[in-house]
MIPA-147402 format. One record per residue (C-alpha): x, y, z. Coordinates in pm, 1 decimal. Each point is the difference from the previous one (the first is absolute). Example, Ala and Ser with C-alpha at 12.3 -4.5 7.8 and 13.67 -1.06 7.14 Angstrom:
BEGIN
+----------+----------+----------+
!       xx !       yy !       zz !
+----------+----------+----------+
!   1230.0 !   -450.0 !    780.0 !
!    137.0 !    344.0 !    -66.0 !
+----------+----------+----------+
This chain:
BEGIN
+----------+----------+----------+
!       xx !       yy !       zz !
+----------+----------+----------+
!   7400.5 !   9756.2 !  13845.8 !
!   -117.0 !   -350.5 !    -87.7 !
!   -133.0 !   -137.9 !   -328.5 !
!   -172.7 !   -338.1 !    -10.3 !
!    -99.1 !    -18.2 !   -368.3 !
!    267.9 !     17.7 !   -271.8 !
!     80.7 !   -176.2 !   -327.1 !
!    324.2 !    -99.3 !   -172.3 !
!     74.5 !   -134.6 !   -346.6 !
!   -110.2 !   -342.3 !    127.7 !
!   -350.1 !    124.6 !    -87.7 !
!    -80.9 !    338.1 !   -157.0 !
!    245.7 !    225.5 !    181.6 !
!    303.1 !    160.9 !   -165.7 !
!    268.9 !    -56.2 !    263.4 !
!    199.7 !   -300.1 !    113.2 !
!    -57.2 !    -65.3 !    373.1 !
!    336.1 !    135.3 !    113.6 !
!    -56.1 !    334.8 !   -172.9 !
!   -354.2 !     26.5 !    132.6 !
!    122.5 !    -54.4 !    354.8 !
!    291.5 !    240.7 !    -41.9 !
!   -231.7 !    271.3 !   -129.1 !
!   -235.8 !    -56.6 !    293.0 !
!    289.4 !     24.4 !    244.6 !
!    126.0 !    320.2 !   -162.7 !
!   -352.8 !    147.6 !     24.2 !
!      3.2 !    -55.0 !    376.7 !
!   -198.2 !   -320.1 !     32.7 !
!     66.4 !   -231.0 !    294.1 !
!   -184.0 !   -299.7 !   -149.5 !
!   -130.4 !   -109.4 !   -337.9 !
!   -190.1 !   -306.3 !   -121.6 !
!     43.8 !   -147.3 !   -346.7 !
!   -342.1 !   -123.3 !   -114.3 !
!     12.2 !    -98.4 !   -364.3 !
!   -317.8 !   -103.9 !   -181.4 !
!    -74.9 !   -373.0 !      9.4 !
!   -261.2 !   -251.6 !   -105.9 !
!     13.7 !   -379.2 !    -24.3 !
!    227.9 !     18.0 !   -304.9 !
!    296.1 !    175.5 !    165.6 !
!    -52.0 !     15.6 !    376.7 !
!    244.6 !   -270.5 !    102.3 !
!    291.0 !    130.4 !   -207.1 !
!    -60.3 !    365.1 !     86.2 !
!    -37.7 !    -62.6 !    373.8 !
!    314.1 !   -215.8 !     15.7 !
!    200.0 !    271.1 !   -182.1 !
!   -143.3 !    273.0 !    221.9 !
!     75.9 !   -184.9 !    322.6 !
!    357.7 !    -62.2 !   -111.3 !
!     72.0 !    357.2 !   -102.6 !
!   -173.3 !    153.5 !    303.7 !
!    211.3 !   -209.0 !    235.0 !
!    316.3 !    107.8 !   -181.0 !
!    -94.6 !    368.2 !     -5.1 !
!   -108.2 !      2.2 !    365.2 !
!    336.5 !   -143.8 !     99.8 !
!    197.1 !    263.5 !   -188.8 !
!   -171.9 !    328.8 !     76.6 !
!   -161.9 !    218.6 !    261.9 !
!   -354.5 !    -36.9 !   -134.7 !
!   -236.9 !   -285.0 !     80.3 !
!   -104.7 !   -184.3 !   -316.0 !
!   -314.2 !   -216.1 !     17.4 !
!    -80.8 !   -280.8 !   -242.6 !
!   -359.0 !     16.9 !   -117.2 !
!   -226.0 !    -52.7 !   -299.5 !
!   -310.2 !    162.9 !   -145.5 !
!   -265.8 !   -246.5 !   -113.7 !
!   -132.0 !    162.2 !   -316.7 !
!   -308.8 !    -67.6 !   -216.6 !
!    -35.3 !   -349.6 !    144.2 !
!   -355.6 !   -143.9 !    -14.5 !
!   -156.9 !     49.7 !    344.2 !
!    -42.7 !   -374.7 !     75.7 !
!    378.3 !    -50.2 !    -46.5 !
!    121.0 !    282.3 !    225.1 !
!     -1.0 !   -182.4 !    334.9 !
!    201.6 !   -297.0 !   -122.0 !
!    255.3 !    218.2 !   -176.4 !
!     40.3 !    220.9 !    308.3 !
!     75.9 !   -308.2 !    210.1 !
!    252.1 !   -129.5 !   -254.7 !
!    176.5 !    335.1 !    -16.7 !
!     53.6 !    -11.7 !    376.0 !
!    124.5 !   -359.1 !    -21.1 !
!    258.4 !    113.2 !   -256.8 !
!    135.5 !    258.9 !    242.7 !
!   -176.9 !    328.9 !    -65.0 !
!    -41.4 !    208.8 !    314.4 !
!   -262.4 !    235.3 !   -144.0 !
!   -300.1 !    -87.5 !   -217.1 !
!   -166.8 !    284.9 !   -187.6 !
!   -313.6 !    -40.1 !   -209.8 !
!    -63.9 !    216.3 !   -306.1 !
!   -341.2 !    136.7 !     89.8 !
!   -293.6 !    116.3 !   -209.0 !
!    150.8 !    324.6 !   -125.6 !
!   -239.0 !    199.5 !   -217.5 !
!    252.4 !     30.6 !   -285.4 !
!     46.7 !   -371.7 !    -75.3 !
!   -246.8 !   -283.8 !    -69.3 !
!     71.1 !   -184.9 !    324.8 !
!   -249.3 !   -283.8 !     49.8 !
!   -296.2 !     88.0 !    219.3 !
!     31.1 !   -180.6 !    331.7 !
!    378.9 !     37.8 !     20.2 !
!    -14.1 !    230.0 !    302.6 !
!   -239.4 !   -223.7 !    190.3 !
!    184.6 !   -323.3 !    -79.0 !
!    332.7 !    148.7 !     99.0 !
!   -124.8 !    140.3 !    327.6 !
!   -110.3 !   -347.7 !    103.1 !
!    344.6 !   -157.3 !    -47.5 !
!    358.8 !     51.5 !    116.4 !
!     97.2 !    331.7 !   -151.6 !
!    161.0 !    294.0 !    178.4 !
!    -90.0 !    294.3 !   -224.8 !
!   -287.8 !     57.2 !   -240.9 !
!    155.4 !    235.5 !   -253.9 !
!   -196.0 !    280.8 !   -165.2 !
!   -339.9 !   -157.7 !     84.3 !
!   -200.4 !    243.3 !   -210.6 !
!   -361.8 !     63.6 !     99.9 !
!     18.6 !   -251.0 !    282.9 !
!   -327.6 !    -73.5 !    181.6 !
!    -78.5 !     50.5 !    368.1 !
!    -36.9 !   -378.1 !     37.4 !
!    349.8 !    -51.2 !   -135.0 !
!    145.3 !    275.1 !    218.7 !
!   -160.1 !   -163.9 !    304.9 !
!    169.3 !   -330.2 !    -87.8 !
!    334.1 !    179.8 !    -33.0 !
!    -53.7 !    157.8 !    341.8 !
!    -92.2 !   -332.0 !    158.9 !
!    294.3 !   -187.9 !   -152.7 !
!    261.6 !    276.2 !     32.8 !
!     65.0 !     19.6 !   -375.2 !
!    144.1 !    332.7 !   -110.0 !
!   -177.1 !    199.4 !   -269.8 !
!    231.3 !    192.9 !   -226.9 !
!      9.0 !    365.5 !    -84.6 !
!    226.1 !     50.4 !   -299.1 !
!    199.3 !    258.7 !   -187.1 !
!    -36.7 !   -193.5 !   -327.7 !
!   -171.6 !    197.6 !   -275.3 !
!   -350.8 !   -127.3 !    -68.8 !
!     -9.4 !   -234.7 !    297.0 !
!      5.7 !    306.0 !    226.3 !
!   -335.7 !    124.9 !   -132.1 !
!   -183.0 !   -183.1 !    278.9 !
!    236.4 !     84.0 !    288.9 !
!   -257.2 !    230.4 !    156.9 !
!   -273.0 !   -263.6 !    -10.3 !
!    228.8 !   -265.5 !    151.1 !
!    125.4 !    233.9 !    272.1 !
!   -348.6 !    116.5 !     93.0 !
!   -145.6 !   -348.2 !     37.7 !
!    306.0 !   -141.4 !    173.1 !
!     16.5 !    273.7 !    262.3 !
!   -374.9 !    -20.9 !     59.1 !
!     -5.4 !   -382.0 !     33.4 !
!    333.0 !    -49.0 !    177.9 !
!    196.5 !   -174.5 !   -274.8 !
!    377.7 !     55.1 !     -3.8 !
!    154.5 !    203.7 !   -280.7 !
!    345.5 !      7.0 !   -154.2 !
!    145.8 !    239.1 !   -258.1 !
!    222.7 !   -134.5 !   -280.1 !
!    137.4 !    119.7 !   -333.5 !
!    -51.7 !   -308.6 !   -220.0 !
!    341.5 !     91.0 !   -139.1 !
!     84.8 !   -115.4 !   -352.2 !
!    285.1 !    234.9 !    -87.5 !
!    270.3 !    235.3 !    129.0 !
!   -221.4 !    304.4 !     53.6 !
!   -282.3 !   -172.8 !    186.0 !
!    126.2 !      7.3 !    358.6 !
!   -138.0 !    257.3 !    242.0 !
!    180.7 !    297.8 !    136.7 !
!   -101.5 !     72.2 !    358.7 !
!   -206.8 !    293.2 !   -126.3 !
!   -179.7 !   -198.6 !   -271.0 !
!    -79.6 !   -282.1 !    247.0 !
!   -172.3 !    251.8 !    224.4 !
!   -182.3 !    161.9 !   -292.0 !
!   -155.3 !   -331.4 !   -108.4 !
!    -99.4 !    -88.5 !    356.4 !
!   -159.0 !    336.9 !     72.3 !
!   -149.6 !     15.0 !   -349.9 !
!   -190.2 !   -320.4 !     78.4 !
!   -173.1 !    189.4 !    280.1 !
!    198.3 !   -129.5 !    297.4 !
!     48.5 !    211.1 !    310.3 !
!    341.5 !     54.0 !    159.5 !
!    -77.3 !   -272.6 !    254.4 !
!   -107.6 !   -240.2 !   -274.7 !
!    316.9 !     76.9 !   -194.0 !
!    204.8 !    -98.9 !    303.6 !
!   -198.8 !   -324.4 !     26.0 !
!     81.8 !    -61.8 !   -366.2 !
!    371.9 !     21.7 !     81.1 !
!    -35.3 !   -237.6 !    293.3 !
!   -195.0 !   -248.8 !   -210.2 !
!    288.6 !    -29.6 !   -245.8 !
!    242.7 !    -46.4 !    288.0 !
!   -220.7 !   -275.3 !    142.4 !
!     -1.9 !   -187.2 !   -331.6 !
!    379.5 !     18.5 !    -14.0 !
!     22.5 !   -137.6 !    354.5 !
!   -229.1 !   -289.5 !    -90.3 !
!    196.6 !    -90.7 !   -310.5 !
!    351.1 !     34.0 !    139.9 !
!    -38.3 !   -143.2 !    351.7 !
+----------+----------+----------+
């Protein structure tokens, strides 16, 4: 299994990075990305810390550990510049906190993010067909999630993405020890979103492709 959206105590998670990675490894994961929440106030410090710890953890264990960041509640006009800066500071994966229906994310966040250098649009809520088409054209992955509340719109995201040809990825948005998938729960969330067996297999391959891109 692979998880490309997790949080440590460097934002609102409960685990230090080394424990998060150890728990992922014990759960059977082959790769995990650390993607703590950032805006202009903390991005530089958080990304530098994440890059440092991911390099150390990758060198010492059998699991691939990817340095990333999740741009969160940033005004839409600022997203593109921050995404570029995050990459300059060494992040290999840029996630954008999308327009989930359970938080007051600024309208236009999805659209602004899909036009810049992000890799994953997390929990994009009631994303529009226009936005899904941009994701398909630019190869940006739309997230299905296990996270309570954010997962309300998984079915909508999956339906539009499969219809319009946008790539999907399934993550936990882990914040604590009990959030990682078991193999059974991963499959339940994927099938519960309405995906066929073939689409579930594509979901697995999509995560593997992201890991290849970020670790090559």
